C-alpha positions as CSV (number, residue, x, y, z in Angstrom):
1,M,0.0,0.0,0.0
2,S,1.4,3.4,-0.9
3,A,2.2,5.9,1.8
4,E,-0.5,8.3,0.4
5,K,-3.2,5.6,0.7
6,S,-2.1,4.3,4.1
7,S,-2.3,7.9,5.5
8,L,-6.0,8.0,4.9
9,I,-6.7,5.8,8.0
10,S,-4.9,5.1,11.3
11,E,-2.9,1.9,11.7
12,D,-5.5,0.8,14.4
13,E,-8.3,1.4,11.8
14,R,-6.4,-0.6,9.2
15,E,-6.0,-3.5,11.7
16,R,-9.7,-3.4,12.5
17,L,-10.6,-3.5,8.8
18,T,-8.1,-6.3,8.1
19,A,-9.7,-8.4,11.0
20,A,-13.2,-7.7,9.6
21,R,-12.0,-8.8,6.1
22,D,-10.5,-11.9,7.6
23,R,-13.9,-12.7,9.3
24,I,-15.8,-12.2,6.0
25,R,-13.3,-14.4,4.2
26,E,-13.7,-17.2,6.8
27,E,-17.5,-17.1,6.7
28,F,-18.2,-16.6,2.9
29,L,-15.1,-17.6,0.8
30,F,-15.0,-21.2,-0.1
31,S,-12.5,-23.1,-2.3
32,R,-13.6,-23.8,-5.8
33,E,-14.6,-27.4,-5.1
34,H,-16.8,-26.3,-2.1
35,R,-18.2,-23.1,-3.6
36,P,-21.9,-23.1,-4.5
37,A,-22.6,-22.8,-8.2
38,S,-23.6,-19.3,-9.4
39,T,-27.2,-18.8,-10.4
40,G,-26.1,-16.4,-13.1
41,K,-25.0,-17.0,-16.7
42,G,-23.0,-13.8,-17.0
43,I,-23.5,-10.1,-17.3
44,H,-26.0,-9.5,-20.1
45,H,-25.0,-5.8,-20.2
46,T,-24.0,-2.9,-18.0
47,A,-25.8,0.3,-18.8
48,L,-24.4,3.7,-18.4
49,I,-25.8,7.2,-19.3
50,C,-24.2,9.4,-21.9
51,R,-24.8,13.0,-22.9
52,D,-24.2,12.6,-26.6
53,V,-24.8,9.3,-28.6
54,R,-22.5,10.2,-31.5
55,T,-19.6,11.2,-29.2
56,T,-20.0,8.0,-27.1
57,V,-20.2,5.8,-30.2
58,E,-17.1,7.4,-31.7
59,W,-15.1,7.0,-28.5
60,Y,-16.0,3.4,-27.7
61,Q,-15.8,2.2,-31.3
62,N,-12.9,4.1,-32.6
63,V,-10.8,4.6,-29.4
64,A,-11.6,1.5,-27.3
65,G,-12.2,-0.7,-30.3
66,F,-15.6,-2.0,-29.3
67,P,-18.0,-2.2,-32.3
68,V,-21.5,-0.8,-31.8
69,T,-24.0,-3.6,-32.4
70,V,-27.5,-2.1,-32.1
71,L,-29.2,1.2,-31.6
72,F,-32.9,1.6,-30.8
73,E,-35.3,3.9,-28.9
74,N,-35.1,3.4,-25.1
75,R,-38.3,1.9,-23.7
76,D,-38.2,4.3,-20.7
77,L,-38.0,7.7,-22.3
78,A,-39.4,8.8,-25.7
79,G,-36.6,10.0,-28.0
80,S,-33.9,8.4,-25.9
81,T,-31.4,6.1,-27.7
82,H,-30.3,2.7,-26.2
83,F,-27.3,1.3,-27.8
84,F,-24.8,-1.6,-27.2
85,F,-21.1,-2.3,-27.8
86,D,-19.5,-5.7,-28.1
87,V,-16.8,-5.9,-25.5
88,G,-16.0,-9.6,-26.3
89,N,-16.9,-13.0,-24.9
90,G,-20.6,-12.5,-25.5
91,N,-20.7,-9.4,-23.2
92,C,-22.1,-6.0,-24.0
93,L,-21.7,-2.5,-22.7
94,A,-24.8,-0.5,-23.1
95,F,-25.6,3.2,-23.0
96,F,-28.6,5.5,-23.2
97,D,-29.0,9.2,-23.4
98,L,-31.7,11.2,-21.6
99,P,-33.0,13.9,-23.9
100,G,-34.6,16.7,-21.8
101,V,-32.9,15.6,-18.6
102,D,-29.7,17.1,-17.2
103,P,-28.0,14.2,-15.4
104,G,-25.4,16.6,-14.0
105,P,-21.6,16.0,-14.0
106,Y,-20.3,12.5,-13.6
107,A,-19.6,11.6,-9.9
108,E,-18.3,8.6,-8.2
109,V,-20.7,8.0,-5.3
110,L,-21.8,5.2,-3.0
111,G,-23.8,2.8,-5.1
112,G,-22.5,4.3,-8.3
113,L,-19.8,3.3,-10.8
114,H,-16.2,3.5,-9.5
115,H,-14.7,2.1,-12.7
116,L,-15.4,-0.5,-15.4
117,A,-12.6,-2.9,-16.1
118,I,-12.5,-4.6,-19.5
119,S,-10.1,-7.4,-20.3
120,V,-8.3,-6.9,-23.5
121,P,-5.4,-8.9,-25.1
122,G,-2.0,-7.3,-25.1
123,T,-2.0,-6.4,-28.8
124,Q,-5.4,-4.7,-28.4
125,W,-4.2,-3.0,-25.2
126,Y,-1.3,-1.4,-27.0
127,G,-3.6,-0.3,-29.8
128,I,-5.9,1.4,-27.3
129,K,-2.9,3.1,-25.7
130,R,-1.7,4.3,-29.1
131,R,-5.2,5.7,-30.0
132,L,-5.4,7.5,-26.7
133,D,-1.9,9.0,-27.3
134,E,-2.9,10.0,-30.9
135,R,-6.0,11.8,-29.6
136,G,-4.3,13.4,-26.6
137,I,-6.6,11.6,-24.2
138,D,-5.3,11.5,-20.6
139,Y,-4.7,8.1,-19.0
140,M,-2.7,6.5,-16.2
141,L,-0.7,3.3,-16.5
142,E,-0.8,1.0,-13.5
143,S,1.3,-2.1,-12.9
144,D,2.1,-2.5,-16.6
145,V,-1.2,-4.2,-17.2
146,S,-3.9,-1.5,-16.7
147,I,-4.7,1.7,-18.5
148,Y,-7.1,3.9,-16.6
149,T,-8.8,6.7,-18.5
150,R,-12.2,8.5,-18.6
151,D,-14.8,8.2,-21.3
152,P,-16.4,11.3,-22.8
153,D,-18.8,11.6,-19.9
154,G,-16.2,11.1,-17.2
155,A,-16.7,7.4,-16.3
156,R,-13.5,5.8,-15.3
157,I,-12.6,2.9,-17.7
158,E,-9.8,0.4,-17.1
159,F,-8.4,-1.6,-20.0
160,I,-6.7,-4.5,-18.3
161,Q,-4.4,-7.2,-19.8
162,D,-5.2,-9.7,-17.2
163,P,-7.4,-12.5,-18.6
164,L,-11.0,-12.9,-17.6
165,G,-11.2,-14.7,-14.2
166,E,-7.9,-13.4,-13.0
167,M,-6.5,-10.3,-11.3
168,Y,-2.8,-9.8,-10.6
169,G,-2.3,-13.6,-10.7
170,E,-5.2,-14.3,-8.4
171,E,-8.2,-16.3,-9.7
172,T,-11.4,-14.3,-9.4
173,V,-13.8,-17.0,-10.5
């Protein structure tokens, strides 16, 4: 943990949080062979809000490299566009705009999106980095596997080279 992060809490508070995490791990985390099967088949889509459909389509398709697959009117608001991008492995990232509604600036809040991490193979990762550089889009490299950037509406997006089901060498599934 970096000095900056560790300074956010006292050492006593960190020890308390570590003990709580250990108790949760003991109660709920089971080895793969003893873990109950998931009731889910996967994430059908994650839906975010955008200000401008064209800007969002251009960024996700031409910068991130995720082809737009469908656009139609959103069932919840007349005139609103609901659209989807193929992010691989049968998964979609969806957006809709809210004509006539001012959603305000993007904010990371409790219950909201902190970041969306999308696994990409190394060759594609370097292509995304190159396109960000070409367009002068700010990003941060982390641990030589992650590119953190913001989409046109401010949502934090992570392009990560770790394969699905793995994070920093740890299995996540």
